N, C-alpha and C positions, 0 to 999 in steps of 0.2 A: 780224193784230192787231199793233198797235205800242204797246208800253209806254213811255210818255214819262217817268214819274217814279215812284219808290218811296220813301216816307218812313216810317220806323219810329220809335217812341218820341218822337213829336212832343208838344210841350206849349206852350200859349199861355194868357195871362191876358186877352186881348182877344177876338179873333175872326179868322176867315179867310173867304175867299170861294172857291167852286169856279170852275174854269176853264171858261168856256162853249164852249171849243174842243175839249173832250175829255170822256170819261166818267170819273167819279171814284168809286172804291170806298173808303168810309170805314169803319173799324172803331173804335168808341168804347170806350175803357177807362174813361172817366168820362162822366157824363150831359152831354148837349149840348142846346142850344137851336138849332133850325134855322128860319131865316126864308126863305121862298120863296113866290112867287106871292101876295104880300100877306098871308100868314098865318104864324103862329108855332106850332111844336110842340116838345114835349120828347121827346128820344130817350134812353132809359135807358142806363146803362153796360152793356156786354156785348151791344150791338146793332150791326148793320152796315146801311149804306145805300149804294145805287148811285145817284148823281146823273147824269143824262144831259147831253148837250151842248146840250139845248134850253132850259136855264134856268140862271140863276145863283142859287146858294143861299148865304146867309151863315150861318156856323156859329160859335157862341160858347159859353162855359161856361154850364151851366144854373144854377149857384149862384154863390157868392162865391169859389170856388176857381178852379183852372185847368182847362183842357180838355186831356185826354190822348187821343191817337188815333194810328192808323196810316192811311196813304193810298196808293192806287195810282191813277195817272192813265194812261188808255189810250185808244186809238182803235180801236174794233172794226171788223172787215171785215164784209161781208154774211154770210159763213158763221158768223162769231162771233155776230152778231145772231140768226141762225137757231138756233144752238145754245142761246142764252139763251132764245129763245122756246120751244124744246122742253122746257126746265125750267120754263116758265111764270114766268120771273123778272119780278117787279114792281119797276120802277124808282121811285126817290124814295119808297120805302116801307121803314120800319125792319123788320128781321127779327132775331130773337134768335139769338145764336150758341150752338149746342148742343154743338159739339166744339171747345173753345177750343184744345186742344193741337194738333189738326190745322190749324186756321186760322192760328195764330201761327207754327207750324213752316213752313207753306207760304209765309207772308209773308216769313219769314227766308230761305227758299230762293230766292224770287224776287229779294230784295234782294242776296243773295250773288252772283248772276249779272249784276247790273247793270254795264254797261261791259265785260263780258268779251268777248274776241274768240275764244273757243273755239268749235269747230264745234258746231252744233246748239243754241247758246245761246238764240237767239230761239225756236226750237221748244219747248225745255224751259220757258222762261218762259211761253209761251202755254199749254202743257199745265198748268202749275202754276196759272195764273189760272183755267183751266177747272175744276180741282179745287176751287178756292175757291168758284166759282159753284155747283158741285154740292153741296159741303158746306153752304153757306149757305142755298140755296134749295130744293133738290129735295124735302126732307121737309116743308117748311112749306106749300107750295101744291100740294096733290094734285089739286085740281080740274082737269079737262082743258079745254084750249081748244076752241073749236068744231071739230068734225071736218070736214076739207075734203071728205070723201066726200059730204057733204050739199050741197055747193055746185053751182049750175048750171054747166054747161060745163066741169066739172072735167077730164074726160078730154081735151077739146080743149086746155085750158090746160096740162096735163101734157105733151101732145105738142108744143105750142108751145115750152115751156121746154126740152125735150130738143133740139129743132131749133136753138134759139138757142145752146146750148152746143156742138152738133155743127157748126154753121155760123156762127161768130162774125162772119165777114166778110160775111154775107148782108145784103141790103137789107131791113131790117126796118121796114116802113112801118106805123105804128100804125093809121092810117086804113084801110089795106087789111085788116089783121088784124081790125079791128072789123067791117068789111063782111063778111068771111068768116064771122065768128062771129054776125053779125046782132045786134050790141049796140052801144050808144053808147060813146064814149071814156071817159066818166066811170064807167059801169058796168063796163067792161073793167078799168080801173085798180083799182077797188074789189075786184072778184073776184080779180084777180091777187094783190094785196097780201094779201087774206084767205087765199088758198090757200097762199102761199109765204112770207109775212112780209117780202117785199121788193117793190119796184116792178119792172115789166118793164124800165125803163131801167137800174136797178141791175144786173139780171141780164145785160143786154146788155153793159154796161161790164165786168162781172166776167168774162164769157165771152171778151171780146176781150183783156183784160189777162192772163188765164190762158194764152191762145194765144200772146200776145206773150212772156210769161215763158218758155214752152216753147221758142219759136224763139230767144230770146236765149241760153238755156242750151245748146241742142243744135244750133244751126246757125251758119253764118258769114254769114248774110244781113245786109245793111246795115240801119241803123235805118230808113231810108226804105223799103226793101223790106218790112221787118217791119210798119211802119205801114200800108202798102198791103195787105199780106196779112191784116191784122186788121180791115180795113174802114174805115180812117181816110183821108179825103181830104186831111187837113192834117197834115203831120208834126209841126209845132209843137204843135198841139192834142193829138196822141197823146202827145208827150213830157210836156206839162203834166199830162194826165190820169194817165199812168203814175206820175209823181212824186207827185201828190196821193193816189193810192190805194195806192202801194207804198212811199212814203217815200224814194225815190231815183230818179235818172234811169235810163233804159234802159241807158246806157253803164255807169253805176256797177253796175247789177244784173248785167250781163254780166261785168264785171271780178270781182265777188265770186264769181260762179259759177265762173269760170276759176281762181280761187284756192282752190277746193275747198269753198266754202260750199254748203249744200243749197239749191237754188233754191226749194224749197217753203217755206222759212222766211222768205223776204224778204217783208215786209209782212204 
């Protein structure tokens, strides 16, 4: 998870728009009017909303006064999205804040660590944001998502996923996988996403980048050798993908690890 911005005690008399490049958690101290997908709705004071990166929402004061709010902008990893799914988080949906003290103290804790170069700062900020999600959403949506155990081919999909993470450099041909499972590509992708909350391609990328991070932190292999060991035919593509998903280049990641930062907190 990468937290891009933390804004507390914000106030505006006009309006703001969410960033379509990131997820945005808004906590409203005053009532807000949210315009998205061609519709308007009023969000009462004391409510929170998480807007995804799939849409742009315009937020303005609900009355004649000003809009007061707190906001965190972040980019979740696949594991973060899985954690949110386990809480049955509903995005773009207002939820009432029941424990204001914990919510605002946690927001201040995240803000206080912004820009800090202390060890484990990224990990602490990530844990604090997960505390926010747990506080805001866990008790509101108790209904359970569909149980994966009822899915066809579940045991084969679990075995496949385990092998992907065990063999990130493997030649994972989706057409061959579908032939082995005797299902179509479309049905395979639907089953996989329903079972795990992410696509097979996302899991493959994550498994390779996890392996790459481990090699960068604990070996002296060159970037080219690591790229090859993680199943990439093109070193430049590996570097672009690593930067996109980890927020830094492989060389920068290795430097941070050598300076004592915990490799698990990068990205």
